C-alpha positions in Angstrom: 1.6 -5.9 -26.4 -1.2 -8.3 -25.9 -1.8 -9.6 -22.4 -1.2 -13.3 -23.4 2.0 -12.4 -25.1 3.2 -10.2 -22.1 2.4 -13.0 -19.6 4.2 -15.5 -21.9 7.3 -13.3 -21.9 7.1 -12.6 -18.2 6.6 -16.2 -17.3 9.0 -17.5 -19.8 11.6 -15.3 -19.0 13.5 -16.8 -16.2 15.7 -16.8 -19.3 18.3 -19.4 -20.4 20.9 -20.8 -18.2 22.7 -24.1 -17.6 20.4 -26.6 -15.9 23.4 -28.0 -14.1 23.0 -25.2 -11.5 19.8 -26.9 -10.3 20.9 -30.4 -11.1 19.7 -31.6 -7.7 16.2 -30.8 -8.8 16.4 -32.9 -12.0 13.2 -34.7 -12.8 10.9 -32.3 -11.1 9.3 -29.3 -12.7 8.2 -26.8 -10.0 5.1 -24.8 -10.1 5.5 -21.2 -8.8 2.4 -19.2 -8.1 2.6 -15.3 -8.3 0.0 -13.3 -6.6 0.2 -9.6 -7.4 -2.0 -6.6 -7.3 -1.6 -4.5 -10.3 -2.1 -5.4 -14.0 0.9 -6.2 -16.1 0.6 -2.8 -17.8 1.1 -0.8 -14.5 4.1 1.4 -14.8 7.2 -0.2 -13.3 5.7 -3.6 -12.8 7.5 -5.3 -15.7 10.8 -3.9 -14.5 10.4 -5.3 -11.0 9.5 -8.8 -12.2 12.3 -8.7 -14.7 14.7 -8.3 -11.8 13.2 -11.5 -10.2 13.6 -13.3 -13.5 17.3 -12.3 -13.8 18.0 -13.5 -10.2 16.5 -16.9 -10.9 18.2 -17.1 -14.3 21.6 -16.5 -12.7 20.8 -19.5 -10.4 20.0 -21.8 -13.4 16.2 -21.9 -13.4 14.6 -22.2 -16.8 10.9 -21.9 -17.4 9.4 -25.0 -19.0 12.4 -27.1 -17.9 12.8 -26.6 -14.2 9.6 -24.6 -13.4 6.3 -23.3 -14.7 4.7 -20.1 -13.4 1.0 -19.4 -12.6 0.3 -15.7 -12.5 -2.8 -14.3 -10.8 -3.4 -10.5 -11.0 -5.9 -8.7 -8.8 -5.8 -5.7 -11.1 -6.5 -3.2 -8.4 -9.4 -5.1 -7.0 -8.1 -6.2 -3.5 -11.2 -8.1 -2.7 -10.1 -10.7 -5.3 -7.0 -11.7 -3.4 -8.6 -14.4 -1.2 -10.1 -16.3 -4.1 -6.9 -15.9 -6.2 -4.8 -17.2 -3.4 -7.2 -20.2 -2.9 -7.0 -20.9 -6.6 -3.2 -21.1 -6.5 -3.4 -23.4 -3.5 -5.8 -25.6 -5.4 -3.3 -25.9 -8.3 -0.9 -27.4 -5.7 1.9 -24.8 -6.4 5.2 -25.5 -4.7 5.6 -21.9 -3.7 3.8 -18.6 -3.8 5.4 -15.2 -4.4 3.1 -12.4 -2.9 3.8 -8.9 -4.3 2.0 -6.8 -1.7 0.9 -6.9 2.0 -2.7 -7.7 1.0 -1.5 -10.5 -1.2 0.8 -11.9 1.5 -2.1 -11.9 4.0 -4.4 -13.6 1.6 -1.7 -16.3 0.8 -1.0 -16.9 4.4 -4.7 -17.3 5.2 -5.1 -19.7 2.2 -2.2 -22.1 3.2 0.0 -22.8 6.2 2.1 -25.3 4.4 3.0 -24.0 1.0 6.1 -21.6 1.3 5.3 -17.9 0.6 7.9 -15.4 -0.5 6.6 -11.9 0.2 7.9 -8.6 -1.3 6.8 -5.0 -1.0 5.4 -5.5 2.5 5.6 -2.7 5.1 6.2 -3.8 8.7 5.5 -7.5 8.3 5.8 -8.1 12.0 3.5 -5.3 13.0 0.7 -6.5 10.7 1.1 -10.1 11.8 2.5 -11.7 8.7 5.6 -13.1 10.4 6.6 -13.6 14.1 9.9 -11.6 13.8 12.4 -10.4 11.2 15.2 -12.7 12.4 13.0 -15.8 12.9 9.9 -15.5 10.7 8.4 -18.8 11.8 5.6 -20.5 9.8 5.7 -20.6 6.0 6.4 -16.9 5.1 9.6 -15.1 4.5 10.9 -12.6 2.0 11.7 -8.9 1.6 10.1 -6.0 3.6 9.4 -2.9 1.7 11.0 -0.4 4.1 13.0 -0.2 7.2 9.7 0.1 9.1 6.6 2.3 9.3 8.8 5.2 10.6 9.8 5.8 6.9 6.6 7.9 6.6 8.2 10.4 8.9 10.9 10.9 6.3 8.2 11.6 3.7 7.0 14.6 5.7 10.5 15.7 6.6 11.7 15.8 3.0 8.4 17.4 1.8 8.7 20.2 4.3 12.3 20.7 3.2 11.1 21.1 -0.4 8.1 23.2 0.5 8.9 24.9 3.9 5.7 27.0 3.9 3.4 23.9 3.8 2.0 23.9 7.3 -1.1 22.0 6.3 -0.6 18.7 4.4 -3.1 16.3 3.0 -2.5 12.6 3.5 -4.0 10.3 0.8 -4.4 6.7 2.0 -6.4 3.5 1.7 -7.3 2.2 5.1 -8.1 -1.3 4.0 -4.5 -2.6 4.3 -2.9 -4.5 7.1 -0.2 -1.9 7.4 -2.4 1.2 7.1 -3.1 1.7 10.9 0.6 1.6 11.8 1.5 3.9 8.9 -1.1 6.4 9.9 0.1 6.4 13.5 3.7 7.1 12.3 2.4 9.9 10.0 0.5 11.6 12.8 3.6 11.4 15.1 5.8 12.9 12.5 3.3 15.7 11.8 3.2 16.5 15.5 7.0 16.7 15.7 7.1 19.0 12.6 4.2 21.2 13.7 2.2 20.2 10.6 -1.6 19.9 10.5 -2.8 16.9 8.6 -6.0 16.4 6.5 -6.6 12.6 6.2 -8.4 11.5 3.1 -9.4 7.9 2.6 -9.8 6.4 -0.9 -10.9 2.8 -1.5 -11.9 2.9 -5.2 -11.1 5.1 -8.2 -14.4 7.0 -7.8 -13.1 8.4 -4.5 -10.1 10.2 -6.0 -11.9 13.3 -7.5 -13.6 14.0 -4.2 -10.4 13.6 -2.3 -8.6 16.2 -4.4 -11.6 18.5 -4.3 -11.4 18.4 -0.5 -7.7 19.3 -0.6 -8.5 22.3 -2.7 -11.3 23.4 -0.3 -9.1 23.1 2.7 -6.2 24.9 1.0 -3.7 22.2 1.7 -0.2 23.2 0.9 1.2 19.8 0.0 0.3 16.1 -0.2 1.7 12.9 1.2 0.6 9.7 -0.5 0.9 6.6 1.7 1.8 3.2 0.1 -1.0 0.7 -0.8 -1.5 -1.6 -3.7 -4.6 0.3 -4.8 -2.6 3.6 -4.7 0.1 2.1 -6.8 -2.4 0.9 -9.4 -3.8 4.5 -9.7 -0.4 6.1 -10.0 -0.9 8.0 -13.2 -4.3 9.3 -12.2 -3.1 10.5 -8.8 -0.1 12.3 -10.3 -2.4 14.0 -12.9 -4.9 15.1 -10.2 -2.0 16.5 -8.0 -0.7 18.5 -11.0 -4.2 19.8 -11.8 -4.6 20.9 -8.1 -1.1 22.3 -8.2 -0.1 20.3 -5.1 3.5 19.4 -4.3 3.4 15.8 -3.4 5.6 13.1 -1.9 5.0 9.6 -3.1 6.1 6.2 -1.8 7.3 4.7 -5.1 9.7 6.0 -7.7 7.3 5.1 -10.5 5.1 8.1 -9.5 8.0 10.5 -10.1 8.7 8.9 -13.5 5.0 9.5 -14.3 5.3 13.2 -13.5 5.1 13.3 -9.7 7.2 15.7 -7.7 9.1 13.6 -5.2 9.5 10.0 -4.0 11.5 8.4 -1.2 11.6 4.6 -1.3 13.8 1.5 -1.4 14.9 0.4 -4.8 12.0 -1.8 -5.9 13.8 -3.8 -8.6 16.5 -4.7 -6.1 13.8 -6.0 -3.7 12.3 -8.2 -6.4 15.8 -9.4 -7.3 16.2 -10.5 -3.7 12.9 -12.2 -3.8 14.3 -14.4 -6.6 17.1 -15.4 -4.2 14.5 -16.5 -1.6 12.6 -18.6 -4.3 15.8 -20.3 -5.3 16.8 -21.1 -1.7 13.4 -22.5 -0.8 13.1 -24.7 -4.0 16.5 -26.1 -3.1 15.3 -27.2 0.3 15.5 -24.3 2.7 12.5 -23.7 5.1 10.9 -20.2 5.1 10.9 -20.2 8.9 14.8 -20.4 8.8 15.3 -17.5 6.3 15.4 -14.1 8.1 13.4 -11.3 6.5 15.5 -8.9 4.5 15.1 -5.1 4.7 16.4 -2.6 2.2 19.7 -0.9 3.2 19.5 1.9 0.6 16.7 4.3 0.1 16.5 6.6 -2.9 15.2 10.1 -3.3 13.8 10.9 -6.7 12.9 14.5 -7.8 11.2 15.5 -11.1 12.6 19.0 -12.1 9.9 19.4 -14.8 7.3 19.2 -12.1 9.3 21.5 -9.8 9.2 24.1 -12.6 5.6 23.6 -13.4 4.7 24.2 -9.7 6.9 27.3 -9.5 9.0 25.8 -6.6 12.6 26.4 -5.7 14.1 23.2 -4.3 17.0 23.8 -1.9 20.4 22.9 -3.6 21.2 20.7 -0.5 18.1 18.6 -1.2 18.8 18.3 -4.9 22.4 17.2 -4.1 21.0 14.3 -2.0 18.7 13.1 -4.8 19.6 9.7 -6.3 17.5 10.4 -9.4 16.7 13.7 -10.9 14.4 13.8 -13.9 15.1 16.8 -16.1 
């Protein structure tokens, strides 16, 4: 599908619904800015935004009648976020949806008055995006990605359950994210509790990935944990391929990695979070203030396991772990 056609479908989609549901907004066409990391062709992205579209459609919003959308994609180049956020502000959008922690930071730095709905953000309090979950303050609210940075401890715990002999684990991360320091601290604390030795490998651009996996092979790492980051998400297929080539069992932070052939993932349901983001957009455009809308956190986390990858790696996954999986790919 051509990019223009895709964006037209994505933007035009907030589907058809009676305009009566937003009758109090009659006469005004709102402009919604969307600031996101990955390109529209990134696996899983269209599914996530479709969930937001459905949520808005259910509340009566129709593109071209009650709103128009302005999409800005960083396409994995995080340094573009400040200029893209400034561009949206210059367009005088009524609201910005920020689809990653870096996007949320850039939007917040670009404006203190335009409402911002964040989604996919780890520990928004810890990284300084909002004052608290219950009382965000300022102009930012939305949906946090996880229950908190302690979720990375669960990554290691589940990975060790699947690969009990893995006493040395590589950690693939991009340090250039507001949430990276706190995620790293939690990973190190979990490793200490599980008596696991970590090898930290920083990747900031695609050219770093080959060297990182070569280092894992040299150090004879027994498994891999991938920490969440917009750049990491954009490189999902390549990371999964490199892990397979290196024969490394890996735990990922997004279900999309498992659907692309990765071994395991533990994460909140992303489409559900984007659906809730649509709820925040609706509330704010109908008059609510971001400062008065508490940050939501996922209440359900899903474990996904790819059995084809299990067999390819020659692993034996404990039946108790398989029984807890929410998604098993045959």
